[in-house]
Structure formats: C-alpha cells, structure tokens
N, C-alpha and C positions, 0 to 999 in steps of 0.2 A: 307556495311553494314549491314551483317548479322552477323558480328564481333561485330559490335557497338551493336546490340540489345541482343547478349549474353554477352556482360559485363554490361548491363543494368539490365539482368536478374541473373548475378551472382550477384550483387550489391545488389539488393533488396531481394535476398534468404538469403545473408547474415546479411542484417538490419534486416530481420522478423524471423531469428533464435536468433539474438541479442537482440532485443527486449522482454519484457515481456511476454511472449505468450496471456495474455487475454488483454493486449492492443495494440498488433498489430496486434487482429484481428478486432477490433472495433471502437477502440480511436485513434486519432490523438495526439503523444505527442509532445509539444511545449513548447518552454523556459524553458529547463531541464541545469541545473547547478548544480554542484557537491561542497559539501561541506562536503570535508574530507570522513565520509562513510557512508553518506548521501546524498541523491540528492532530488531538489524540481523540481514539473513541472507544465505545464496544460495538462490537458487533454481532449480533442474537438470529438464531434461528433455532427456536424450541429449547431444548438445553446444549444445545453449540453456542460455544461462546470464544469469539476472539477478539483480538485490543491489536490496535493499531496506530502508530504512527505515522502522518502521511503526509508530503510535501506537494501543495496544487497551486504554488506560485509560480514556479519557472515556467510553466508551459501550458496554453492552454488546452492543448491534446494530449497531455503526458503526467502524470503522479509517480511518485517515486515514496513507497511505504517501507516500513520495518514493522513486521506483527509477529505475535505470539500467540497461542491457544490455549485457554485454560486447561490446569494440569501438567502441563508442560510448558511453562514458562521458560524456563531458561531453555529452549529450543528455538528462536527468533529465525526467521528469514525475511532478507529483503527480496523485494520483488517491483518491478516496473511495470507499467500499464500504459500501452499510447492505443488511441483511439483510434477506430479504421474508417471508411467509407459506409461501410453497410455493417449490418448484423452478420455473423459468422455462421455457417449451416453446420459445422461437426464440433464437437472437442478431438483435439489432437495436439500434439509436439510436433512442431513445423520444422524447427531445426536448432540445432546447438552449433553456438557460434562463440568464437574466440573473443574474450573482454578483457578491456584492462578497466581497471577501477582506481580510482588516487582521491582523497581527500586535502586540499588546502596541499603543502609541500611535502608529506609523508610520501614514503615508499611505495609506488606501483604496485597493485596487488594482480596480478595475471591470473583471470580465472576462464570459467565458461558460463554462459547464461543461455538457459533452453526456452527459446520463444513457444510460446503455447496463445492457441484458442481456444475458447469457450463457445459452445453451441450455444446460439440465442443473445450471445455476447456482441458488442460493436468494437472491440479491442484485441489486443493480444498482448499478452503478459510474457515478461522476461523475470525467469526464477532465477537467482545467481547462485552458484555453487560455490561457497566460501567455507573455507574450513578454519578460521579463526575470527567467527563472531564476535566475541567478548572484545579484541583489539578493535575490529573495526566499529563498532557500537560507541569504545569509548572517544575515538577520533571523530565519530559524527558527531559526538556530544560538544565537542570541543572545537569543531569546523568552522569555517564558513563556507566553506563550498565543495562538493563530492562531483567530479570528474567521471564520466564514462565515456568508454570508446568499443565499439562492438566492429570487429573484422567484416569485410563485406567482398571478400575472396579477390576479384579481381578489380574492384571497385574504391576510392577512396573510403577510409573508415568513418563510420557513424558515429560523431561525437555529440555528446549530451552534456551539461551542467545545469546541475541544483544546489539550492541554497538552503546552506542548514543553518539559516539564523531562525531560530527556537526550536532546532532538532532537540537540543539536551534536554528543553522541558517537557516537549512531548514524547519523549523516549522515556524519561523519568514516570509522566504520571501513566504511559501504557504499561511500563512493568509492574507500576504499583496496582493497577486495574487487575493486571493479570494475576497477581499474588492474593490481592483480597479478595479476587472469585476464588481462588483456590485453596483456601484455608477451609478445613472443615468445619460445616457448623455447630456451634454447641447445641447439644439435646435439652431438647423442651423440658422445663420443671414443671 
C-alpha cells in the first residue's frame, strides 16, 4: 500500500511540474487538444470557466495565449507568460510598457503591455491592450509568426517571436468551447 501511495505522489508531482504553473495551482485543465504548435483547452474552478488557445512551442520559459471566459466569449484577451527564477511575493502591476505587435508582414500594431505578477506564481504576465481583437484573431488564424517588441527605456528593445502553426485550429476550438459552454441549458422534461 505504501508503494502505491508513493507512486501516486510521484505521478502527481510530475504532473504539477509539467503543467503551466499558474494553472496547476488553481484551475483544472480539461478537454486539452494539440494543434501542431498550439493547444486548446478549458480551464475550470468551481463554476468559473475560461477557454484558452496557447502556444508553448517557441520558448521553454514563455507562452502566448488567447483567452476567453464563459458568458463573454466575444471579449477575448491576449496574454504572454514568462517564467521567473522564484515565486513572486505579491500580486501587482509592475510596469506598463510600449509594445509593438506584428503578424507576418501585416502592419505593426503599436500598443501597451501591462506586466503583472501573481502572488505565489513563478512568472510574470504581459496583458496586451488591443482595440481590434477581431482583426488580430483573423491574422493569427491565417498567419505564420507573431512578433513582439517591448521597449526597455535606455536598453535595446526585447523581442520575441511565436509560431502561429496550428493557431487557427486552436483558436477556432477555443471559441467553439466557449460558445458551447455559454448556451443556456435546456430545461429537464
């Protein structure tokens, strides 16, 4: 029996170590599917439901995701997460940074990204302020690469490139999962 408990503990520890840290701590990951370099999934915690299309292929320490929430599927948001060396001691907005975003050879989108830390999480998040999500999503679904450039005051900008291979299918599934979860349930007869 002790051997069985040890095996369960080791398996759970391995699962938590390989899951995205922010999700492993609070949300249950369900209905995950792989779409080449992207994945789509449902995230649940009690009655709260979010849906995500995420790219984990381009960097070992960073992810890019498009997210939406049950009931407000038409208000998606773009987010990037970068792993840090240690757990963060507090939840706070760290900085607001001028950012450039571009998909393939489409026009550059000048925007702002808010860098945020979450208490107990070993990463920081960049939330992007974007006014035309419909165009961005259409370009992501048809594009090959998404380029990001973050201004760093006196230093050279910080650049990142994410693959969009599979993004179209992942985004479509994320939207479908959200719409399906937002439909009113039929009354029992």
